[in-house]
C-alpha positions as CSV (number, residue, x, y, z in Angstrom):
1,M,22.9,-17.7,16.0
2,V,21.5,-14.7,17.9
3,E,20.9,-12.8,14.6
4,S,19.1,-15.8,13.1
5,I,16.7,-16.0,16.0
6,S,16.1,-12.3,16.0
7,L,15.2,-12.2,12.3
8,K,12.9,-15.2,12.6
9,Q,11.2,-13.7,15.6
10,F,10.7,-10.4,13.8
11,G,9.1,-12.3,10.9
12,Y,6.8,-14.1,13.3
13,N,5.8,-11.1,15.4
14,F,5.5,-8.4,12.7
15,C,5.1,-9.8,9.2
16,G,3.2,-12.9,10.4
17,P,0.0,-11.3,11.7
18,V,0.0,-8.8,8.8
19,V,0.3,-11.5,6.1
20,Y,-2.0,-13.9,8.0
21,R,-4.9,-11.4,8.1
22,Y,-4.5,-10.8,4.4
23,I,-4.2,-14.5,3.3
24,K,-7.1,-15.5,5.6
25,E,-9.4,-13.1,3.9
26,V,-8.2,-14.2,0.5
27,S,-8.9,-17.8,1.5
28,E,-12.4,-17.0,2.5
29,F,-13.0,-15.2,-0.8
30,L,-11.7,-18.3,-2.7
31,D,-14.1,-20.5,-0.8
32,T,-17.1,-18.8,-2.4
33,N,-15.3,-17.6,-5.6
34,P,-12.9,-20.4,-6.8
35,K,-10.2,-19.0,-8.9
36,K,-6.7,-19.9,-10.0
37,V,-4.2,-17.8,-7.9
38,F,-1.4,-15.8,-9.4
39,C,1.0,-13.9,-7.0
40,L,2.3,-10.8,-8.7
41,A,5.7,-9.0,-8.7
42,R,8.4,-9.5,-6.1
43,E,5.8,-9.6,-3.3
44,G,4.4,-12.7,-5.0
45,Y,7.5,-14.7,-3.9
46,L,6.3,-14.5,-0.3
47,F,2.6,-14.5,-1.0
48,K,2.8,-17.8,-2.9
49,Q,4.5,-19.4,0.1
50,A,2.0,-17.8,2.5
51,I,-1.1,-19.0,0.7
52,E,0.3,-22.5,0.4
53,A,1.1,-22.5,4.1
54,Y,-2.5,-21.5,4.9
55,M,-4.1,-23.6,2.2
56,P,-2.0,-26.7,1.7
57,G,-2.6,-28.2,-1.8
58,I,-3.6,-25.0,-3.5
59,D,-2.0,-24.5,-6.9
60,A,-0.7,-20.9,-6.7
61,T,1.7,-19.4,-9.3
62,Y,4.4,-16.8,-8.7
63,L,4.1,-14.6,-11.7
64,L,7.0,-12.5,-13.0
65,A,5.6,-9.0,-13.6
66,S,6.7,-5.5,-13.0
67,R,5.4,-2.0,-13.9
68,T,8.6,-1.1,-15.7
69,F,8.4,-4.2,-17.9
70,L,4.7,-3.9,-18.6
71,F,5.0,-0.2,-19.3
72,R,7.6,-1.0,-21.9
73,I,5.9,-3.9,-23.8
74,L,2.6,-1.8,-23.8
75,I,4.3,1.4,-24.8
76,A,2.8,1.3,-28.3
77,D,-0.7,1.1,-26.8
78,P,-2.0,4.5,-25.9
79,A,-4.4,2.9,-23.4
80,S,-1.3,2.2,-21.2
81,W,0.0,5.8,-21.2
82,K,-2.3,7.0,-18.4
83,F,-0.4,4.6,-16.1
84,S,3.1,4.9,-17.4
85,L,3.0,8.7,-17.7
86,G,0.9,9.4,-14.6
87,H,3.6,8.6,-12.1
88,A,5.8,11.5,-10.9
89,F,9.2,12.0,-12.4
90,E,11.7,14.9,-12.4
91,G,14.8,14.8,-14.7
92,K,16.2,14.4,-18.2
93,L,14.0,12.9,-20.9
94,E,16.7,10.2,-21.7
95,S,16.7,9.2,-18.0
96,F,13.0,9.0,-18.0
97,F,12.9,6.4,-20.8
98,V,15.6,4.4,-19.2
99,S,14.1,4.4,-15.6
100,R,10.4,4.3,-16.4
101,F,10.5,1.8,-19.4
102,G,13.8,0.0,-18.9
103,F,15.1,1.0,-22.3
104,S,18.8,0.9,-23.0
105,Q,20.5,4.2,-23.9
106,E,21.0,2.8,-27.4
107,Q,17.2,2.2,-27.7
108,V,16.5,5.7,-26.5
109,K,18.7,7.1,-29.2
110,L,16.4,5.5,-31.8
111,L,13.3,7.4,-30.7
112,L,14.6,10.8,-29.5
113,K,15.8,13.6,-31.8
114,E,19.1,15.4,-31.4
115,N,18.4,17.7,-28.5
116,E,15.6,15.8,-26.8
117,P,17.7,13.5,-24.5
118,D,18.9,16.4,-22.4
119,S,15.4,18.1,-22.1
120,D,14.1,18.4,-18.6
121,I,10.7,17.1,-17.9
122,S,8.3,17.0,-14.9
123,L,5.6,14.4,-14.8
124,P,2.7,14.3,-14.8
125,S,2.5,18.0,-15.9
126,D,4.6,17.3,-19.0
127,R,2.6,14.3,-20.0
128,E,1.6,15.8,-23.3
129,V,5.2,16.3,-24.3
130,V,6.0,12.7,-23.8
131,E,2.8,11.6,-25.5
132,S,3.6,13.6,-28.6
133,I,7.0,11.8,-28.8
134,L,5.4,8.4,-28.5
135,Q,2.8,9.2,-31.1
136,R,5.6,10.4,-33.5
137,E,7.7,7.3,-32.8
138,L,4.9,4.7,-32.6
139,N,6.4,2.4,-35.3
140,V,9.9,2.6,-33.7
141,V,8.8,1.7,-30.2
142,S,6.5,-1.1,-31.6
143,K,9.6,-2.7,-33.2
144,I,11.8,-2.3,-30.2
145,V,9.4,-4.1,-27.8
146,A,7.9,-6.7,-30.2
147,G,10.2,-9.5,-29.2
148,S,9.8,-9.0,-25.5
149,R,6.0,-8.7,-25.8
150,E,5.8,-11.9,-27.8
151,N,8.0,-13.8,-25.3
152,Y,6.0,-12.6,-22.4
153,L,2.7,-13.6,-23.9
154,R,4.2,-17.0,-24.4
155,Y,5.4,-17.0,-20.8
156,L,1.9,-16.1,-19.6
157,T,0.3,-18.9,-21.7
158,D,2.8,-21.4,-20.4
159,N,1.7,-20.5,-16.9
160,G,-2.0,-20.7,-17.7
161,L,-2.8,-17.0,-18.1
162,T,-4.5,-16.0,-21.4
163,Q,-7.3,-13.8,-22.6
164,D,-9.6,-16.8,-21.9
165,T,-8.4,-17.4,-18.3
166,L,-7.5,-14.0,-16.8
167,E,-11.1,-13.3,-15.8
168,D,-11.2,-16.6,-13.9
169,A,-7.9,-15.8,-12.1
170,L,-7.2,-14.0,-8.8
171,L,-4.2,-11.7,-8.7
172,L,-2.5,-11.1,-5.4
173,D,-0.4,-8.0,-4.7
174,V,0.2,-5.5,-1.9
175,G,-1.4,-2.7,-3.8
176,Y,-2.3,0.1,-4.2
177,S,-3.8,1.4,-7.5
178,G,-3.7,-2.0,-9.2
179,T,-1.5,-0.9,-12.0
180,I,0.0,-4.3,-12.9
181,Q,-3.5,-5.8,-12.8
182,K,-4.9,-3.2,-15.1
183,L,-1.9,-3.5,-17.5
184,L,-2.4,-7.2,-17.7
185,S,-6.1,-6.6,-18.5
186,I,-5.0,-4.3,-21.4
187,L,-2.3,-6.8,-22.6
188,L,-4.7,-9.8,-22.6
189,N,-7.8,-7.8,-23.4
190,S,-9.7,-9.3,-20.5
191,N,-11.5,-8.5,-17.3
192,S,-9.5,-9.2,-14.2
193,H,-9.7,-9.6,-10.4
194,G,-7.1,-8.6,-7.8
195,Y,-6.9,-8.8,-4.0
196,Y,-4.8,-6.2,-2.2
197,F,-3.7,-5.0,1.3
198,I,-4.8,-1.5,0.4
199,T,-6.5,0.2,-2.5
200,T,-6.6,3.8,-3.5
201,D,-10.0,3.5,-5.1
202,S,-11.6,0.0,-5.5
203,D,-14.5,1.6,-7.4
204,N,-12.2,2.7,-10.2
205,T,-12.6,-0.6,-12.1
206,S,-12.8,0.5,-15.7
207,V,-9.7,0.2,-17.9
208,N,-9.9,0.5,-21.7
209,G,-13.5,-0.7,-21.7
210,L,-12.7,-3.7,-19.5
211,T,-13.4,-4.3,-15.8
212,S,-10.5,-4.6,-13.4
213,K,-12.1,-5.5,-10.1
214,Q,-10.1,-4.8,-7.0
215,Y,-10.7,-6.2,-3.5
216,Y,-9.0,-5.0,-0.4
217,V,-8.3,-6.2,3.2
218,F,-7.2,-3.2,5.3
219,K,-8.3,0.1,3.7
220,D,-9.8,1.6,0.6
221,K,-9.9,5.1,-0.9
222,V,-6.7,6.4,0.7
223,K,-3.7,8.1,-1.0
224,M,-0.1,8.6,-0.1
225,G,0.4,11.4,2.4
226,E,-3.1,11.5,3.8
227,G,-2.1,10.1,7.2
228,Y,-2.9,6.4,6.8
229,I,0.3,4.8,8.2
230,M,0.1,1.5,6.4
231,L,0.2,3.3,3.1
232,D,2.4,6.3,4.0
233,R,5.0,4.0,5.4
234,S,4.4,1.1,3.0
235,M,8.1,1.3,2.1
236,F,8.7,-1.1,5.0
237,L,6.5,-3.7,3.3
238,E,7.8,-3.1,-0.1
239,S,11.4,-3.6,1.0
240,L,10.7,-6.8,3.0
241,F,8.3,-8.5,0.7
242,T,10.8,-9.1,-2.1
243,S,12.4,-11.9,-4.0
244,P,15.9,-13.3,-4.4
245,D,16.2,-11.5,-7.8
246,G,16.2,-7.8,-8.8
247,Q,13.3,-6.3,-10.6
248,F,12.0,-8.3,-13.6
249,I,13.0,-6.2,-16.6
250,D,12.8,-8.5,-19.7
251,I,12.3,-12.0,-21.0
252,L,14.5,-13.4,-23.8
253,E,14.5,-16.5,-25.9
254,S,17.6,-18.7,-26.0
255,A,19.0,-20.4,-29.0
256,N,17.1,-23.6,-28.1
257,G,13.8,-21.8,-27.6
258,D,13.8,-21.6,-23.8
259,L,12.5,-18.4,-22.2
260,I,15.1,-16.6,-20.0
261,P,13.9,-13.9,-17.5
262,C,16.2,-11.0,-17.0
263,Y,16.5,-8.9,-13.8
264,G,17.8,-5.5,-12.8
265,K,20.4,-4.7,-10.2
266,R,20.4,-6.5,-6.9
267,N,20.5,-4.5,-3.7
268,Y,21.6,-5.5,-0.2
269,T,18.5,-7.7,0.3
270,Q,19.2,-9.8,-2.8
271,H,22.9,-10.2,-1.9
272,N,22.0,-11.3,1.6
273,F,18.8,-13.1,0.9
274,V,19.5,-15.8,3.5
275,K,18.8,-13.1,6.1
276,L,15.4,-12.1,4.6
277,N,14.6,-15.8,4.2
278,L,14.8,-16.1,8.0
279,V,12.2,-13.4,8.3
280,F,10.0,-15.3,5.8
281,E,10.5,-18.6,7.8
282,G,9.1,-16.8,10.9
283,T,6.3,-15.3,8.9
284,L,5.2,-18.7,7.5
285,E,5.5,-20.3,11.0
286,A,3.2,-17.6,12.4
287,I,0.7,-18.2,9.6
288,R,0.5,-22.0,10.3
289,H,0.3,-21.4,14.0
290,C,-2.5,-18.8,13.8
291,K,-4.5,-21.1,11.5
292,E,-4.1,-24.1,13.7
293,Q,-5.2,-22.1,16.7
294,N,-8.0,-20.4,14.8
295,I,-6.6,-16.9,15.8
296,S,-8.2,-13.8,14.3
297,F,-6.8,-10.3,14.1
298,S,-9.0,-7.3,13.4
299,V,-8.0,-4.6,10.9
300,E,-7.6,-2.2,13.8
301,E,-5.2,-4.6,15.6
302,I,-3.0,-5.0,12.5
303,E,-3.0,-1.2,11.9
304,S,-1.9,-0.6,15.5
305,L,0.8,-3.3,15.3
306,Y,2.1,-1.9,12.0
307,S,2.2,1.7,13.3
308,L,4.2,0.7,16.4
309,Y,6.8,-1.2,14.4
310,V,7.4,1.4,11.7
311,S,7.4,4.4,14.1
312,S,10.3,3.2,16.3
313,R,13.7,2.0,15.1
314,H,14.1,0.2,18.5
315,L,11.2,-2.2,17.9
316,L,13.0,-3.4,14.7
317,P,15.9,-5.8,15.4
318,S,19.2,-4.3,14.3
319,A,19.9,-7.4,12.1
320,A,16.9,-6.3,10.0
321,W,17.9,-2.7,9.5
322,P,19.8,-3.2,6.3
323,L,16.9,-5.2,4.8
324,F,14.7,-2.0,4.6
325,E,16.4,-1.0,1.3
326,F,14.6,-1.1,-2.1
327,D,15.1,0.5,-5.5
328,D,12.9,3.3,-6.7
329,A,14.2,3.4,-10.2
330,I,10.8,4.0,-11.7
331,S,10.8,7.5,-10.2
332,G,14.4,8.1,-11.3
333,Y,16.0,7.5,-7.9
334,G,18.4,4.8,-6.8
335,N,18.2,2.7,-3.7
336,V,16.1,4.1,-0.8
337,N,16.4,2.9,2.8
338,S,13.1,3.2,4.7
339,L,14.7,3.9,8.1
340,Q,16.7,6.8,6.6
341,F,13.8,8.1,4.6
342,F,11.6,8.5,7.6
343,G,14.4,9.8,9.9
344,M,14.5,6.7,12.0
């Protein structure tokens, strides 16, 4: 009982104001720019509930999407390589294709030569090495991902997202460089609009001749390690704002034609989602209360609140400590706990 109250209060006091400030601004944007709302990635699980709590009756969609999956189904399109090969990685070439693209080891064997799997690479400096392999095996990778790509395009269509509708949609995500948004623009060959907590460069809107417009609430033009706490310690948000499932890694078609989403490994949070759901309950309660009372938070107030919580372990309830774990497979690492990572 005490643990339940503690987790709900934590959601109310910490996550509530942060998400409320974001959703309030998104709502104001939608008042003058009506668009169909799609909540991306695992953060979208909470964002869909949050915007529905703030705007009852809105038709928001929680959209299955992940960088790993989109990197894979777009691997035969060189326009996507600046995103899939631009993120840091240190390790074996075989491990890179498994962690970055979600390929199985059997699939990796189809595209790498005899001695290549054990080759060490460092990205982004070795980007040209990987690009040469992809160019060489373009037909092979195209065949490997063809089924998943076709199924995902069908999934997007079933949810109302197509080349003709993407430009009239608003994509919600935490941030930061808008990679998923830009990959969806490439996949559907359409302009797009996204609303984020933080953006690394909202003016960088061009992607393969298309416009990928990014809006932000808290900060723009900041990069990891530059001292902006909400970005430098964004692991706390990424670990909390998740879904009951692991990372979305594939979508298959059953014998009767149904689409079946597939997920990666589940960590502590997924195995104990009832605890995280209590945090969400507190968050949504705060959003409803703040709206009813017409409460406002400045960006500076949210930044201060966030900095306090993520700088002292003792402000975080002990019941929430195990929830700050997330997987960083895309960089070749396993699970990371935010408290341990920052020496808290």
